[in-house]
MDAnalysis code that builds the backbone (N, CA, C; Angstrom):
import MDAnalysis as mda
import numpy as np

u = mda.Universe.empty(309, n_residues=103, atom_resindex=np.repeat(np.arange(103), 3), trajectory=True)
u.add_TopologyAttr("name", ["N", "CA", "C"] * 103)
u.add_TopologyAttr("resid", np.arange(1, 104))
u.add_TopologyAttr("resname", ["MET", "ARG", "ARG", "SER", "LEU", "ALA", "ALA", "LEU", "LEU", "GLY", "TYR", "ARG", "GLY", "ARG", "PRO", "ARG", "ARG", "VAL", "PRO", "ALA", "THR", "ASP", "ALA", "ASP", "CYS", "SER", "ASN", "TYR", "GLY", "LEU", "ALA", "PRO", "ALA", "ALA", "ASP", "ILE", "LYS", "LEU", "SER", "ALA", "TRP", "MET", "LYS", "ARG", "ARG", "ILE", "LYS", "VAL", "SER", "LEU", "TRP", "PRO", "TYR", "ALA", "GLY", "THR", "ALA", "ARG", "LEU", "ALA", "ASP", "ILE", "GLU", "LYS", "ALA", "VAL", "LEU", "GLN", "GLU", "PHE", "VAL", "PRO", "PRO", "LEU", "ASN", "LEU", "LYS", "ASP", "VAL", "GLU", "THR", "PRO", "TRP", "ARG", "ARG", "GLN", "VAL", "LYS", "ALA", "ALA", "ARG", "ALA", "VAL", "LEU", "ALA", "GLN", "GLN", "ALA", "ARG", "LYS", "THR", "ALA", "ARG"])
u.atoms.positions = np.array([
    [-3.522, 10.301, -13.633],
    [-2.344, 10.075, -12.828],
    [-2.292, 11.065, -11.668],
    [-2.685, 12.290, -11.923],
    [-2.619, 13.314, -10.884],
    [-3.511, 12.959, -9.700],
    [-4.743, 12.505, -9.976],
    [-5.642, 12.129, -8.874],
    [-5.102, 10.916, -8.129],
    [-4.502, 9.987, -8.840],
    [-3.914, 8.813, -8.182],
    [-2.768, 9.232, -7.265],
    [-1.894, 10.097, -7.756],
    [-0.796, 10.577, -6.915],
    [-1.320, 11.318, -5.694],
    [-2.290, 12.175, -5.886],
    [-2.866, 12.922, -4.760],
    [-3.412, 11.959, -3.713],
    [-4.095, 10.918, -4.160],
    [-4.677, 9.948, -3.231],
    [-3.597, 9.176, -2.489],
    [-2.589, 8.709, -3.204],
    [-1.540, 7.908, -2.573],
    [-0.635, 8.730, -1.665],
    [-0.536, 10.027, -1.927],
    [0.308, 10.896, -1.101],
    [-0.442, 11.507, 0.080],
    [-1.720, 11.179, 0.222],
    [-2.468, 11.598, 1.404],
    [-3.121, 12.968, 1.339],
    [-3.330, 13.496, 0.160],
    [-4.042, 14.767, 0.039],
    [-5.529, 14.562, 0.308],
    [-6.256, 15.641, 0.540],
    [-7.705, 15.578, 0.759],
    [-8.428, 16.017, -0.510],
    [-9.441, 15.249, -0.860],
    [-10.226, 15.573, -2.038],
    [-11.315, 16.586, -1.742],
    [-11.676, 17.326, -2.757],
    [-12.802, 18.250, -2.658],
    [-13.448, 18.347, -4.039],
    [-14.708, 18.758, -4.088],
    [-15.377, 18.852, -5.396],
    [-14.631, 19.814, -6.309],
    [-14.727, 19.555, -7.588],
    [-14.073, 20.439, -8.551],
    [-14.780, 21.781, -8.656],
    [-16.086, 21.803, -8.329],
    [-16.831, 23.072, -8.333],
    [-18.001, 22.961, -7.363],
    [-18.545, 24.108, -7.014],
    [-19.691, 24.171, -6.099],
    [-20.757, 25.023, -6.766],
    [-22.019, 24.628, -6.803],
    [-22.513, 23.366, -6.248],
    [-21.981, 22.200, -7.051],
    [-21.802, 21.074, -6.372],
    [-21.146, 19.926, -6.972],
    [-22.129, 18.854, -7.416],
    [-21.805, 18.234, -8.534],
    [-22.521, 17.038, -8.979],
    [-21.680, 15.835, -8.552],
    [-22.225, 14.635, -8.724],
    [-21.458, 13.443, -8.380],
    [-20.176, 13.366, -9.212],
    [-20.243, 13.778, -10.462],
    [-19.052, 13.761, -11.316],
    [-17.979, 14.711, -10.781],
    [-18.390, 15.830, -10.208],
    [-17.428, 16.770, -9.635],
    [-16.702, 16.164, -8.441],
    [-17.334, 15.203, -7.800],
    [-16.724, 14.542, -6.643],
    [-15.897, 13.333, -7.062],
    [-16.375, 12.575, -8.041],
    [-15.599, 11.429, -8.525],
    [-14.310, 11.897, -9.185],
    [-14.385, 12.989, -9.923],
    [-13.209, 13.606, -10.530],
    [-12.784, 14.775, -9.649],
    [-12.508, 14.451, -8.400],
    [-12.241, 15.441, -7.360],
    [-11.056, 16.327, -7.705],
    [-10.985, 17.432, -7.007],
    [-9.857, 18.328, -7.123],
    [-9.169, 18.448, -5.777],
    [-8.269, 19.395, -5.674],
    [-7.551, 19.660, -4.432],
    [-7.722, 21.127, -4.084],
    [-7.511, 21.457, -2.832],
    [-7.475, 22.857, -2.431],
    [-6.328, 23.529, -3.179],
    [-6.439, 24.829, -3.469],
    [-5.392, 25.501, -4.257],
    [-3.975, 25.303, -3.709],
    [-3.791, 25.408, -2.398],
    [-2.447, 25.237, -1.826],
    [-1.945, 23.807, -2.024],
    [-2.832, 22.832, -1.875],
    [-2.448, 21.433, -2.063],
    [-2.142, 21.162, -3.538],
    [-2.892, 21.788, -4.418],
    [-2.666, 21.627, -5.849],
    [-1.273, 22.136, -6.228],
    [-0.891, 23.259, -5.687],
    [0.444, 23.824, -5.946],
    [1.528, 22.903, -5.392],
    [1.298, 22.396, -4.201],
    [2.271, 21.506, -3.566],
    [2.439, 20.212, -4.375],
    [1.328, 19.637, -4.846],
    [1.403, 18.425, -5.657],
    [2.132, 18.708, -6.974],
    [1.839, 19.839, -7.597],
    [2.533, 20.196, -8.846],
    [4.038, 20.286, -8.628],
    [4.444, 20.894, -7.528],
    [5.874, 21.015, -7.222],
    [6.493, 19.633, -7.003],
    [5.777, 18.754, -6.297],
    [6.250, 17.382, -6.062],
    [6.456, 16.671, -7.396],
    [5.474, 16.809, -8.279],
    [5.546, 16.148, -9.584],
    [6.704, 16.695, -10.419],
    [6.905, 18.002, -10.415],
    [7.995, 18.604, -11.199],
    [9.356, 18.124, -10.728],
    [9.499, 17.894, -9.423],
    [10.774, 17.420, -8.880],
    [11.031, 15.946, -9.191],
    [9.974, 15.147, -9.375],
    [10.150, 13.699, -9.418],
    [9.748, 12.995, -10.709],
    [9.032, 13.644, -11.594],
    [8.523, 12.964, -12.778],
    [9.214, 13.493, -14.027],
    [9.653, 12.565, -14.848],
    [10.249, 12.920, -16.134],
    [9.255, 12.557, -17.223],
    [9.148, 13.401, -18.209],
    [8.233, 13.187, -19.321],
    [9.036, 13.142, -20.609],
    [8.680, 12.202, -21.455],
    [9.304, 12.108, -22.774],
    [8.220, 12.214, -23.831],
    [8.568, 12.803, -24.934],
    [7.653, 12.920, -26.064],
    [8.161, 12.066, -27.210],
    [7.223, 11.568, -27.976],
    [7.553, 10.760, -29.132],
    [6.819, 11.328, -30.332],
    [7.530, 11.995, -31.230],
    [6.851, 12.525, -32.417],
    [6.381, 11.362, -33.286],
    [5.143, 11.405, -33.689],
    [4.547, 10.293, -34.426],
    [4.018, 10.775, -35.762],
    [4.503, 10.170, -36.828],
    [4.041, 10.536, -38.168],
    [3.531, 9.309, -38.927],
    [3.280, 8.226, -38.194],
    [2.853, 6.992, -38.830],
    [1.368, 6.949, -39.110],
    [0.924, 5.773, -39.559],
    [-0.485, 5.614, -39.898],
    [-1.222, 4.664, -38.948],
    [-0.503, 4.005, -38.050],
    [-1.152, 3.095, -37.099],
    [-1.989, 3.893, -36.107],
    [-3.042, 3.253, -35.605],
    [-3.890, 3.926, -34.607],
    [-3.112, 4.113, -33.303],
    [-3.107, 5.337, -32.789],
    [-2.381, 5.613, -31.559],
    [-2.933, 4.827, -30.380],
    [-4.236, 4.546, -30.358],
    [-4.826, 3.754, -29.276],
    [-4.208, 2.361, -29.232],
    [-3.944, 1.770, -30.395],
    [-3.310, 0.450, -30.441],
    [-1.871, 0.510, -29.935],
    [-1.183, 1.570, -30.290],
    [0.197, 1.750, -29.823],
    [0.207, 1.948, -28.312],
    [-0.730, 2.745, -27.814],
    [-0.809, 2.982, -26.371],
    [-1.021, 1.673, -25.613],
    [-1.934, 0.840, -26.083],
    [-2.189, -0.443, -25.421],
    [-0.946, -1.321, -25.414],
    [-0.213, -1.343, -26.504],
    [1.016, -2.138, -26.566],
    [2.056, -1.618, -25.569],
    [2.188, -0.308, -25.472],
    [3.134, 0.293, -24.525],
    [2.725, -0.039, -23.088],
    [1.433, 0.062, -22.790],
    [0.953, -0.268, -21.447],
    [1.243, -1.720, -21.092],
    [1.029, -2.628, -22.035],
    [1.291, -4.043, -21.776],
    [2.784, -4.310, -21.560],
    [3.612, -3.555, -22.251],
    [5.068, -3.731, -22.125],
    [5.594, -3.205, -20.786],
    [5.154, -2.011, -20.394],
    [5.736, -1.352, -19.220],
    [4.908, -1.483, -17.946],
    [3.649, -1.822, -18.045],
    [2.735, -2.008, -16.914],
    [2.898, -0.876, -15.881],
    [2.554, 0.357, -16.273],
    [2.712, 1.483, -15.351],
    [1.813, 1.314, -14.124],
    [2.363, 1.449, -12.928],
    [1.617, 1.133, -11.703],
    [0.412, 2.015, -11.421],
    [0.368, 3.234, -11.938],
    [-0.769, 4.114, -11.652],
    [-1.826, 4.069, -12.741],
    [-1.574, 3.356, -13.803],
    [-2.540, 3.296, -14.899],
    [-3.700, 2.391, -14.510],
    [-4.914, 2.896, -14.633],
    [-6.095, 2.129, -14.246],
    [-6.873, 1.622, -15.453],
    [-6.419, 1.928, -16.641],
    [-7.134, 1.543, -17.848],
    [-6.229, 0.698, -18.736],
    [-6.777, -0.382, -19.263],
    [-6.105, -1.226, -20.253],
    [-4.889, -1.991, -19.732],
    [-4.706, -2.069, -18.416],
    [-3.603, -2.844, -17.862],
    [-3.959, -3.260, -16.437],
    [-3.598, -4.482, -16.077],
    [-3.809, -4.972, -14.718],
    [-2.476, -4.940, -13.988],
    [-2.459, -4.329, -12.822],
    [-1.245, -4.278, -12.021],
    [-1.540, -4.818, -10.629],
    [-0.505, -5.222, -9.900],
    [-0.713, -5.667, -8.525],
    [-1.207, -4.544, -7.605],
    [-1.039, -3.299, -8.030],
    [-1.391, -2.139, -7.201],
    [-2.742, -1.540, -7.551],
    [-3.412, -2.090, -8.527],
    [-4.678, -1.526, -9.022],
    [-5.696, -1.309, -7.892],
    [-5.901, -2.326, -7.067],
    [-6.872, -2.199, -5.959],
    [-6.475, -1.108, -4.986],
    [-5.192, -1.040, -4.654],
    [-4.710, -0.019, -3.721],
    [-4.926, 1.383, -4.285],
    [-4.609, 1.577, -5.536],
    [-4.769, 2.894, -6.163],
    [-6.252, 3.273, -6.217],
    [-7.104, 2.326, -6.641],
    [-8.539, 2.618, -6.719],
    [-9.127, 2.899, -5.342],
    [-8.690, 2.169, -4.326],
    [-9.187, 2.395, -2.964],
    [-8.766, 3.770, -2.453],
    [-7.532, 4.152, -2.715],
    [-7.054, 5.473, -2.277],
    [-7.820, 6.587, -2.988],
    [-8.081, 6.403, -4.275],
    [-8.852, 7.406, -5.013],
    [-10.289, 7.479, -4.512],
    [-10.854, 6.341, -4.127],
    [-12.226, 6.319, -3.611],
    [-12.329, 7.124, -2.319],
    [-11.292, 7.088, -1.500],
    [-11.284, 7.871, -0.258],
    [-11.375, 9.363, -0.582],
    [-10.601, 9.832, -1.544],
    [-10.649, 11.251, -1.891],
    [-11.978, 11.634, -2.514],
    [-12.565, 10.748, -3.300],
    [-13.892, 11.028, -3.876],
    [-14.923, 11.133, -2.768],
    [-14.835, 10.261, -1.772],
    [-15.757, 10.323, -0.628],
    [-15.563, 11.610, 0.162],
    [-14.328, 12.031, 0.341],
    [-14.066, 13.302, 1.024],
    [-14.705, 14.446, 0.250],
    [-14.601, 14.407, -1.063],
    [-15.193, 15.453, -1.892],
    [-16.708, 15.459, -1.739],
    [-17.324, 14.277, -1.695],
    [-18.791, 14.205, -1.519],
    [-19.211, 14.793, -0.179],
    [-18.456, 14.513, 0.872],
    [-18.765, 15.056, 2.200],
    [-18.632, 16.568, 2.210],
    [-17.621, 17.077, 1.537],
    [-17.397, 18.522, 1.465],
    [-18.524, 19.206, 0.692],
    [-19.068, 18.509, -0.301],
    [-20.106, 19.093, -1.157],
    [-21.437, 19.247, -0.433],
    [-21.640, 18.504, 0.617],
    [-22.931, 18.547, 1.331],
    [-23.045, 19.731, 2.241],
])
């Protein structure tokens, strides 16, 4: 979710470490100042809830059911949304920026 938000909010991607591998660019990071700014944005706007679970059902099955029910717009796994292409395209831009920075 963090990389999706960074991409949609117009941040610039960079490799997670140097020297960088392709994985370091696909799972890009942000400059330290941008990372702090994104964290502050998220703290102001995102609410998190916890659900204590003591059951025996597989959590992966529960997660899939929740995703199908709520169709979270930034989720790229196990759910199709109208925004999926837009989110993936925005993330691809940051990954490409990270690859350019790594060279």
